C-alpha positions, -999 to +999 in steps of 0.1 A: -057-369-006-068-404+004-094-424-015-117-420+013-141-398-010-150-427-030-164-442+001-190-414+008-201-423-029-207-459-031-219-455+005-244-428-010-256-455-039-267-481-015-284-455+009-305-444-019-321-472-030-331-484+008-349-449+011-388-459+019-411-438-006-435-418+029-400-387+026-376-400-003-376-366-019-367-352+013-337-381+015-330-376-021-323-342-011-296-348+015-282-374-006-276-346-038-263-321-012-235-346-002-228-359-033-225-321-044-198-319-014-177-347-021-176-340-061-163-305-054-139-319-026-124-335-051-120-307-074-103-286-037-135-261-042-134-268+002-156-236+007-187-250-014-181-280-003-187-272+031-217-250+026-232-281+009-222-306+034-239-283+061-269-279+038-277-320+040-267-313+076-296-287+086-320-310+064-313-341+079-315-329+115-350-316+100-357-350+089-342-367+121-327-390+100-298-403+121-285-423+089-280-391+070-268-372+103-244-396+104-235-390+067-231-352+069-215-351+100-186-377+079-186-352+048-178-319+072-155-340+084-137-347+051-134-309+043-116-302+078-095-331+069-086-317+035-081-281+047-060-292+075-085-285+103-072-321+121-088-318+156-119-307+140-120-333+117-119-360+142-146-341+161-171-349+134-158-385+122-168-397+165-198-375+159-207-392+127-198-429+149-223-416+174-255-413+153-245-443+132-245-468+169-277-443+174-291-454+140-281-490+149-262-491+114-226-503+121-225-506+078-217-471+078-185-480+106-166-495+073-160-458+061-158-441+090-134-459+103-115-455+069-115-422+073-103-419+107-072-443+096-069-418+067-063-390+092-034-409+113-016-422+083-019-390+060-019-359+084-006-373+119+020-395+103+015-420+125+007-452+105+003-477+136-026-464+144-036-458+113-033-493+108-056-500+138-086-485+126-081-497+092-086-533+105-114-521+125-130-514+093-116-544+077-139-565+105-169-549+102-166-547+057-160-591+067-194-593+090-213-574+062-194-588+030-187-555+015-158-566-006-159-531-027-154-516+000-127-538+011-109-533-021-104-488-006-096-501+027-068-524+012-050-496-009-052-471+028-031-503+042-005-512+014+003-477+018+006-480+052+029-508+053+050-491+026+055-461+055+063-486+079+088-505+056+069-536+061+071-544+021+053-580+022+021-573+040+021-543+016+025-558-012-004-583-001-028-558+000-019-540-030-022-573-051-055-579-032-067-540-050-052-547-081-071-583-083-105-565-074-100-533-087-130-540-113-152-537-078-142-498-072-129-488-104-132-451-104-105-427-117-090-420-079-089-453-068-069-460-102-050-431-097-036-442-063-035-480-071-008-471-102+011-449-073+009-482-047+020-504-077+048-482-086+061-486-049+056-521-051+080-527-087+106-502-070+111-522-043+108-553-064+133-531-089+117-535-114+124-502-133+101-505-166+073-515-144+080-488-123+077-461-149+043-474-163+022-472-136+038-440-125+032-425-157-004-443-154-011-428-126-001-393-133-018-397-169-053-407-149-047-381-122-042-351-150-070-363-176-098-365-139-081-329-124-069-352-097-046-327-079-041-336-047-033-370-060-010-358-085+012-341-056+016-373-040+024-395-073+049-364-082+065-368-043+071-406-049+083-403-081+107-382-071+119-399-042+123-430-070+142-413-091+167-394-060+173-433-049+183-444-088+211-416-092+184-399-117+187-364-105+176-343-130+141-359-133+135-363-097+141-321-096+121-318-124+090-342-105+095-325-072+093-289-092+058-306-105+050-317-070+054-285-055+038-268-085+000-290-080+007-284-038+009-246-048-022-247-073-044-265-045-033-246-009-034-212-030-065-217-045-097-189-036-117-220-029-095-228+008-114-218+035-090-218+066-057-232+068-040-240+105-006-243+118-003-278+104+001-260+067+030-233+079+046-268+093+041-284+057+057-255+041+088-256+063+089-287+056+089-283+019+114-258+021+138-280+040+135-304+007+144-275-014+175-269+011+189-302+005+180-301-032+204-265-032+231-286-009+227-316-033+233-297-061+261-278-044+274-308-032+280-322-069+300-287-079+326-293-051+348-312-072+353-278-089+343-248-067+355-243-029+339-230-002+342-191+002+326-168+023+306-150-002+290-189-007+284-193+033+266-157+029+245-161-002+236-193+017+225-173+049+208-147+029+187-175+012+179-189+045+167-157+059+149-147+027+131-181+033+123-176+066+109-143+058+088-153+029+073-183+051+066-158+078+049-135+051+029-166+038+017-171+068+003-141+080-015-140+046-032-171+054-043-161+088-053-128+070-071-145+044-090-167+069-103-137+092-113-123+059-132-158+044-151-157+081-163-125+076-177-127+044-191-157+048-211-143+077-221-115+056-232-137+028-250-156+051-268-125+059-276-116+024-289-150+014-316-151+045-322-111+034-330-124-003-348-155+010-372-132+029-373-111+002-388-134-024-410-151-003-425-117+006-428-108-029-441-142-036-468-139-010-477-103-018-483-117-056-505-144-046-526-120-022-531-095-053-538-121-075-567-137-045-580-103-041-581-088-075-607-125-085-624-116-051-633-080-063-642-089-104-668-116-095-688-092-077-682-060-101-692-091-127-728-087-112-726-051-103-717-037-137-742-063-154-771-056-131-760-018-135-765-023-174-797-039-171-813-013-150-805+013-179-822-015-205-853-017-190-858+011-175-855+044-201-865+069-175-835+062-155-814+067-182-804+105-170-803+091-134-778+106-116-781+081-093-774+055-118-743+071-134-726+075-099-733+038-096-718+031-133-691+060-124-683+036-091-682+001-107-654+015-131-636+033-105-633+000-084-627-019-111-603+004-121-586+000-088-583-034-092-563-031-125-545-005-110-528-030-082-524-062-108-504-038-135-484-023-110-477-061-096-468-072-131-446-038-139-429-046-112-423-086-124-415-069-154-443-090-175-454-061-195-445-066-230-454-038-255-477-047-285-476-029-320-509-020-336-517+007-356-535+035-347-544+070-352-530+090-323-557+122-329-588+093-326-576+076-293-568+110-278-609+123-285-615+087-270-594+096-238-611+123-236-647+114-240-644+089-217-634+110-185-665+141-196-681+124-167-652+133-141-651+167-161-689+176-158-687+168-122-662+193-117-668+217-142-642+214-163-631+214-200-610+193-216-593+207-243-572+186-274-544+206-293-529+178-320-501+183-341-513+183-375-481+173-393-477+138-370-486+110-395-526+095-398-513+063-387-480+052-364-472+019-346-469+010-310-493+000-279-519+023-283-537+003-246-503+012-230-506+047-241-542+052-235-537+040-201-506+065-194-531+095-209-564+082-185-544+081-153-525+119-166-555+133-170-582+118-148-557+124-119-559+167-134-594+168-135-598+153-099-572+180-092-592+207-109-625+230-103-642+250-127-609+245-148-596+231-176-575+206-184-552+205-219-539+169-238-516+189-263-497+163-292-468+175-309-446+160-333-410+169-321-390+160-349-386+122-375-355+101-375-360+080-403-388+057-400-395+067-366-411+100-353-409+114-320-438+131-303-442+150-271-473+145-249-481+171-223-510+174-199-514+206-179-543+214-156-554+245-141-556+229-107-545+236-071-511+225-080-481+206-061-459+219-035-427+218-044-410+197-016-435+171-026-423+167-065-398+141-060-423+112-045-458+123-065-447+092-087-440+062-056-464+037-048-496+049-027-482+084-023-512+107-020-498+145-011-520+161+016-545+184+006-559+213+022-591+222+005-610+189-008-605+146+002-596+129-029-603+100-042-574+073-059-552+048-040-519+065-051-509+042-081-520+061-112-488+085-113-465+053-104-480+032-132-471+061-158-440+062-149-429+030-152-450+026-185-433+052-198-400+038-189-409+008-207-417+033-239-382+038-238-389+075-220-388+098-191-416+117-180-412+154-162-435+174-142-437+209-133-459+227-106-470+260-086-495+260-061-525+273-071-520+277-108-518+240-119-494+213-131-482+202-163-464+167-171-451+165-208-430+130-220-420+123-253-423+086-270-408+073-306-431+053-328-427+039-361-443+053-392-432+030-418-465+032-440-454-006-457-452-021-422-481+002-413-506-011-441-491-048-436-506-047-401-545-032-415-546-055-442-537-085-411-564-070-390-595-098-395-630-082-402-661-090-389-682-099-424-706-121-402-747-112-403-761-122-367-770-155-358-789-171-333-765-200-314-772-218-284-751-212-253-741-235-229-741-213-196-718-231-164-716-205-136-721-214-103-729-176-088-768-167-092-760-131-095-735-132-127-759-163-138-787-135-141-763-109-154-751-135-181-790-145-190-798-110-197-767-108-225-779-143-239-818-127-240-807-094-252-789-109-281-821-134-286-795-166-278-806-198-265-791-210-240-787-234-208-773-224-173-762-254-151-744-249-119-712-271-121-690-284-145-703-325-143-741-305-149-719-292-180-708-325-194-744-339-187-761-315-206-735-324-238-740-357-239-783-353-239-779-317-259-762-303-293-749-263-283-730-240-306-707-229-280-697-231-236-692-203-215-668-217-189-662-203-153-631-214-140-636-213-098-663-235-089-668-257-065-671-298-071-649-294-102-633-263-115-634-249-154-602-261-168-613-304-151-647-303-168-628-293-203-603-319-194-627-342-194-652-327-223-621-329-247-619-366-234-652-374-246-636-355-281-662-334-280-646-301-300-672-274-292-660-239-287-653-233-254-650-197-235-631-191-202-653-168-184-628-157-151-622-133-125-584-144-126-562-121-144-558-130-181-520-135-177-520-161-147-547-185-167-542-183-208-515-211-210-533-233-186-562-226-203-551-233-244-535-265-226-568-278-213-586-272-248-600-238-239-607-217-276-606-183-255-605-162-223-626-133-213-623-116-179-650-102-163-663-079-161-665-075-196-685-054-220-718-078-235-706-065-270-671-079-266-689-118-259-711-117-285-677-109-310-660-134-294-687-160-301-685-147-333-652-152-342-645-184-328-682-198-345-670-183-378-635-201-374-652-232-369-675-233-400 
């Protein structure tokens, strides 16, 4: 490892502050990828370093930024250099120089020529060629007055001259680096400088300073996890100790050198190793043999060479060759496995990204469609109620009842679409509230009486009297399960009966396990289709009739039952009927029930006449809201947009504002924000066709007081207004 990596950090710093503002954010992403790559490279995490460099290159090519492309190729070359793919590294460095020429940025060549010099010096052991490249780098550094980069180049030159035994030139470069180290004072440069200072004082025979600088270099490398530097330091320290004749400590340093080196090159992060790695291992093995021979020579005074020792040495050599061969085979195998795994990982990432994009588009589509359907549904439901109120003779009209049912059915379908989407995205959270199970079952039966009458069916309820009067749970989700099951049973039954049976299975402390069963005498389900009835959008082919439905009801039922922590089962026989059943555990703690009941706010206010500002751009919805206001004897003013609302609030006093969200010119959120800036504290209720969980956070953030989703029952709007007015008194 050489100080090359810090060249890239410095360069990134300079480039980051010279970006134009037009696409600065995208450039920063490239620089961030490069910074991460070089940080991982220092830690010998070669695989992830290369991944990050490749991401930077892809982004830089998209931006058509030659400077950044050059930097990316340089970073990739650095990775290949560290994993000993020398030819590949040189190829990428050459590309970096080509793109720096395209960018007309000779400053970059300071770093690129340094990196190429590193390869020749540190990897090819060609100090002369390495020096030529370092001198080229220094020419550009002098030209552009890059003093900081000169420090690093001088460090490399010092090492090269030490390798050439040109100690005078080596010491001159070390002295320059030591004098100017504050310009580039990083852990790796400090460690490397102290290594070179150790070599300097070794040549000058100053043992005290040699020990000091080698120990300091080791300390800095260990503290900052610079394993590659630490490996070089131990090796050079060992050579110095051999030179002194301190063989014991020299062998200790060589062992530490081997230990660190093994940690680097046996790491799971190493992506690929070429034949150069085998050559290095062989050289290290020769050094081990030299150590053995030296130890044996020290013992020659007391031992005689025998055939046994010779045989043992030969066996040891053969074993070493065998182990090296096995190591080589293992490296080749790991290289192939890594390439295969990386290809598969890339495929998985691409598939994951496509799936996430598809899910996002699906959610956006469902949200948009539900909003566009709810808006006209508000008008349909409202006008239907107006017809019933204004024309008593139509109260029992089958056409009007059909219209109401069709509107409710369409609204139910929209809600089912949203519900299944929320469940899949894990956005459904059960609420804890008290409920009277008998009341809830009767409410379900009464709500579906129209469907029952249409198909000449009877709804029969059987409720176990031993069930506690009040239980704690999410009654809305439970009602939704039962509504789906019962309505489904009624649709597939003619001139028959649908039973809702609720039994107490057992109690466990403060919890009651309650079994629910919905059965019918309808046409039944073929055995081959039972396994898929809970799938989304699945409708089993029926021979007798064309039944309504989008195929979402049972899918929602299954997922909601699972959210309750249970499982639903089905039994069916063609021509005889179908039975669904499941068990849910509800809390029955009487103290908690009493606490929840007492915390429920009770509306004790009397009817009052309020003055309401209605902000709504849809003319049909204006007519429906107008009718609700008139029916409750409210005074009101209807305006078409947010600016008109702000103007009206400046002229008149109103008790409450009904604010549509999706409006032209200025939406409801921005209108509310402007109203609150004027320090107007009037209660504001959002009336919207968006799903409630999509807008609630933003609505309260801008200063709205409540949210109602269209279409809604007029009574809910009146209750909401009275609650806010009571709290505002």
